[in-house]
C-alpha beads as a LAMMPS data file, in Angstrom:
LAMMPS data file: protein, C-alpha beads

188 atoms
187 bonds

1 atom types
1 bond types

-500.0 500.0 xlo xhi
-500.0 500.0 ylo yhi
-500.0 500.0 zlo zhi

Masses

1 110.0

Atoms # bond

1 1 1 125.890 238.523 52.066
2 1 1 122.959 236.094 51.774
3 1 1 123.533 232.724 50.105
4 1 1 120.852 230.118 49.571
5 1 1 121.180 226.444 48.771
6 1 1 118.700 224.481 46.690
7 1 1 119.024 220.716 47.014
8 1 1 117.132 219.323 44.020
9 1 1 117.331 215.712 45.088
10 1 1 114.611 213.350 46.241
11 1 1 116.971 212.344 49.080
12 1 1 116.958 214.664 52.055
13 1 1 120.158 213.171 53.476
14 1 1 122.214 212.128 50.478
15 1 1 125.349 213.053 48.592
16 1 1 123.914 216.160 46.946
17 1 1 122.597 217.501 50.254
18 1 1 125.938 216.871 51.950
19 1 1 127.929 218.647 49.214
20 1 1 125.595 221.674 49.018
21 1 1 125.576 221.991 52.813
22 1 1 129.391 221.857 52.986
23 1 1 129.634 224.650 50.414
24 1 1 127.152 226.689 52.457
25 1 1 129.135 225.925 55.617
26 1 1 132.262 227.354 53.988
27 1 1 130.341 230.518 53.093
28 1 1 128.971 230.786 56.625
29 1 1 132.494 230.550 58.050
30 1 1 133.284 233.673 56.000
31 1 1 130.321 235.545 57.494
32 1 1 127.565 234.794 54.981
33 1 1 123.957 234.402 56.043
34 1 1 122.888 231.011 54.659
35 1 1 119.637 229.152 54.157
36 1 1 118.830 225.956 52.286
37 1 1 115.844 224.073 50.949
38 1 1 115.543 220.398 50.112
39 1 1 113.050 219.377 47.452
40 1 1 111.973 216.377 49.503
41 1 1 110.443 218.884 51.964
42 1 1 108.754 221.018 49.301
43 1 1 105.624 220.815 47.197
44 1 1 106.645 222.253 43.834
45 1 1 104.581 221.489 40.784
46 1 1 105.806 221.602 37.166
47 1 1 105.347 224.696 35.015
48 1 1 102.031 224.615 33.123
49 1 1 103.300 226.731 30.255
50 1 1 100.213 228.939 30.633
51 1 1 102.195 232.218 30.315
52 1 1 100.033 233.882 33.001
53 1 1 103.271 234.934 34.698
54 1 1 104.035 237.213 31.764
55 1 1 100.679 238.915 31.409
56 1 1 100.400 242.639 31.829
57 1 1 100.792 243.777 35.418
58 1 1 103.396 241.058 36.165
59 1 1 101.238 238.748 38.305
60 1 1 104.037 236.206 38.743
61 1 1 103.419 232.479 38.747
62 1 1 99.800 231.553 39.372
63 1 1 100.714 228.132 40.773
64 1 1 100.458 228.571 44.529
65 1 1 102.938 226.091 45.959
66 1 1 106.281 226.197 47.766
67 1 1 108.008 227.759 44.756
68 1 1 106.517 231.088 45.867
69 1 1 108.784 230.973 48.940
70 1 1 111.793 230.176 46.766
71 1 1 111.050 233.102 44.447
72 1 1 111.278 235.458 47.413
73 1 1 114.452 233.833 48.689
74 1 1 116.120 234.031 45.275
75 1 1 115.197 237.683 44.946
76 1 1 116.759 238.460 48.355
77 1 1 119.881 236.306 47.841
78 1 1 123.243 237.473 46.604
79 1 1 124.238 233.966 45.528
80 1 1 122.811 230.481 45.038
81 1 1 124.229 227.003 45.346
82 1 1 122.088 224.714 43.194
83 1 1 122.702 220.990 43.557
84 1 1 121.360 217.997 41.699
85 1 1 122.262 214.344 41.427
86 1 1 122.875 213.116 37.893
87 1 1 120.084 210.793 36.799
88 1 1 120.160 209.329 33.294
89 1 1 122.982 211.680 32.288
90 1 1 121.255 214.893 33.357
91 1 1 119.815 216.814 36.312
92 1 1 117.105 215.231 38.441
93 1 1 113.430 215.739 37.637
94 1 1 113.188 217.981 40.705
95 1 1 116.000 220.181 39.381
96 1 1 114.316 220.452 35.984
97 1 1 111.003 221.475 37.576
98 1 1 112.817 224.199 39.551
99 1 1 114.660 225.421 36.447
100 1 1 111.468 225.536 34.383
101 1 1 109.640 227.429 37.129
102 1 1 112.290 230.175 37.029
103 1 1 110.554 231.300 33.827
104 1 1 107.925 233.099 35.929
105 1 1 110.593 235.329 37.484
106 1 1 113.174 235.633 34.739
107 1 1 113.443 235.007 31.040
108 1 1 116.437 235.320 28.724
109 1 1 117.073 238.603 26.895
110 1 1 116.038 236.995 23.617
111 1 1 112.608 236.183 25.062
112 1 1 109.660 238.489 24.371
113 1 1 108.962 238.111 28.113
114 1 1 112.406 239.329 29.266
115 1 1 112.599 240.268 32.963
116 1 1 115.646 241.569 34.809
117 1 1 114.752 240.409 38.329
118 1 1 117.596 237.982 39.077
119 1 1 120.285 239.535 36.940
120 1 1 123.908 238.602 37.704
121 1 1 123.355 236.702 40.951
122 1 1 126.297 234.449 41.663
123 1 1 125.598 230.748 41.153
124 1 1 127.468 227.554 41.828
125 1 1 126.082 224.487 40.074
126 1 1 126.721 221.196 41.871
127 1 1 126.300 217.758 40.340
128 1 1 126.864 214.455 42.140
129 1 1 127.086 211.220 40.210
130 1 1 127.738 207.549 40.748
131 1 1 130.009 207.213 37.716
132 1 1 133.665 207.718 38.686
133 1 1 134.504 209.754 35.548
134 1 1 133.731 213.445 36.308
135 1 1 133.885 214.239 32.574
136 1 1 131.378 211.560 31.567
137 1 1 128.505 214.069 31.222
138 1 1 130.563 217.212 30.533
139 1 1 128.505 218.163 27.493
140 1 1 125.381 218.255 29.669
141 1 1 127.122 220.214 32.449
142 1 1 128.297 222.791 29.897
143 1 1 124.762 222.992 28.478
144 1 1 123.268 223.536 31.942
145 1 1 125.836 226.227 32.732
146 1 1 124.897 227.947 29.470
147 1 1 121.169 227.818 30.333
148 1 1 121.813 229.549 33.676
149 1 1 124.047 232.101 31.971
150 1 1 121.211 232.836 29.526
151 1 1 119.037 233.451 32.594
152 1 1 121.727 235.990 33.566
153 1 1 123.167 234.150 36.533
154 1 1 126.878 234.707 37.079
155 1 1 127.942 231.045 37.095
156 1 1 131.087 231.005 39.219
157 1 1 131.712 227.270 39.185
158 1 1 130.317 223.929 38.063
159 1 1 131.270 221.354 40.689
160 1 1 131.085 217.687 39.710
161 1 1 131.549 215.173 42.512
162 1 1 131.932 211.760 40.895
163 1 1 132.301 208.217 42.143
164 1 1 129.446 208.254 44.638
165 1 1 128.749 204.568 43.953
166 1 1 132.096 203.647 45.485
167 1 1 132.147 205.963 48.478
168 1 1 129.503 208.421 49.709
169 1 1 130.437 212.082 49.902
170 1 1 130.433 212.270 53.701
171 1 1 133.041 209.494 53.914
172 1 1 135.484 211.119 51.486
173 1 1 138.089 212.943 53.525
174 1 1 139.200 215.059 50.559
175 1 1 135.791 216.661 50.012
176 1 1 135.161 218.471 53.302
177 1 1 137.822 221.146 52.866
178 1 1 137.418 221.405 49.086
179 1 1 133.668 222.079 49.342
180 1 1 134.099 224.596 52.177
181 1 1 136.736 226.407 50.114
182 1 1 134.293 226.675 47.208
183 1 1 131.732 228.221 49.553
184 1 1 134.227 230.723 50.923
185 1 1 134.965 231.957 47.376
186 1 1 131.343 233.062 47.046
187 1 1 131.826 235.502 49.916
188 1 1 135.098 237.042 48.736

Bonds

1 1 1 2
2 1 2 3
3 1 3 4
4 1 4 5
5 1 5 6
6 1 6 7
7 1 7 8
8 1 8 9
9 1 9 10
10 1 10 11
11 1 11 12
12 1 12 13
13 1 13 14
14 1 14 15
15 1 15 16
16 1 16 17
17 1 17 18
18 1 18 19
19 1 19 20
20 1 20 21
21 1 21 22
22 1 22 23
23 1 23 24
24 1 24 25
25 1 25 26
26 1 26 27
27 1 27 28
28 1 28 29
29 1 29 30
30 1 30 31
31 1 31 32
32 1 32 33
33 1 33 34
34 1 34 35
35 1 35 36
36 1 36 37
37 1 37 38
38 1 38 39
39 1 39 40
40 1 40 41
41 1 41 42
42 1 42 43
43 1 43 44
44 1 44 45
45 1 45 46
46 1 46 47
47 1 47 48
48 1 48 49
49 1 49 50
50 1 50 51
51 1 51 52
52 1 52 53
53 1 53 54
54 1 54 55
55 1 55 56
56 1 56 57
57 1 57 58
58 1 58 59
59 1 59 60
60 1 60 61
61 1 61 62
62 1 62 63
63 1 63 64
64 1 64 65
65 1 65 66
66 1 66 67
67 1 67 68
68 1 68 69
69 1 69 70
70 1 70 71
71 1 71 72
72 1 72 73
73 1 73 74
74 1 74 75
75 1 75 76
76 1 76 77
77 1 77 78
78 1 78 79
79 1 79 80
80 1 80 81
81 1 81 82
82 1 82 83
83 1 83 84
84 1 84 85
85 1 85 86
86 1 86 87
87 1 87 88
88 1 88 89
89 1 89 90
90 1 90 91
91 1 91 92
92 1 92 93
93 1 93 94
94 1 94 95
95 1 95 96
96 1 96 97
97 1 97 98
98 1 98 99
99 1 99 100
100 1 100 101
101 1 101 102
102 1 102 103
103 1 103 104
104 1 104 105
105 1 105 106
106 1 106 107
107 1 107 108
108 1 108 109
109 1 109 110
110 1 110 111
111 1 111 112
112 1 112 113
113 1 113 114
114 1 114 115
115 1 115 116
116 1 116 117
117 1 117 118
118 1 118 119
119 1 119 120
120 1 120 121
121 1 121 122
122 1 122 123
123 1 123 124
124 1 124 125
125 1 125 126
126 1 126 127
127 1 127 128
128 1 128 129
129 1 129 130
130 1 130 131
131 1 131 132
132 1 132 133
133 1 133 134
134 1 134 135
135 1 135 136
136 1 136 137
137 1 137 138
138 1 138 139
139 1 139 140
140 1 140 141
141 1 141 142
142 1 142 143
143 1 143 144
144 1 144 145
145 1 145 146
146 1 146 147
147 1 147 148
148 1 148 149
149 1 149 150
150 1 150 151
151 1 151 152
152 1 152 153
153 1 153 154
154 1 154 155
155 1 155 156
156 1 156 157
157 1 157 158
158 1 158 159
159 1 159 160
160 1 160 161
161 1 161 162
162 1 162 163
163 1 163 164
164 1 164 165
165 1 165 166
166 1 166 167
167 1 167 168
168 1 168 169
169 1 169 170
170 1 170 171
171 1 171 172
172 1 172 173
173 1 173 174
174 1 174 175
175 1 175 176
176 1 176 177
177 1 177 178
178 1 178 179
179 1 179 180
180 1 180 181
181 1 181 182
182 1 182 183
183 1 183 184
184 1 184 185
185 1 185 186
186 1 186 187
187 1 187 188
């Protein structure tokens, strides 16, 4: 089983990266082949809305940047772990750019551009936030889960790690095992 992690944070070594990597570590311990990308290492431009990706002949996205590598990785993966910090009550700008760029590969069934390329891949959504109340942005988390379900991902879990202002993820003793356990469930 191949599982990829997408760390949609501007911080290469932050809470979101730590949590995503722990989930991947748990999957690896169960025999999964893992790989991860951090947006701080990538050059990914926003979607232009040009619709070239849906022209006859299926040319894919015409923006030639690091998203091309991610398209291939997503296509080959059995599951994804997608992590974002919560900024202003929603996913980071990097996470939104990634989500918008998925349009070139997949579109919902109700779209006139429907594509079945990524259908039913397992997905774990991960959000880290400074606010200690994990339910503070629940409406947004539910909305984001719904968006990925419309894109035909099999959303297995939405993980919210709150209270990062008080104690970073890597210092919280309770998180190590919990995150690894989440990763192991992707393999079973």
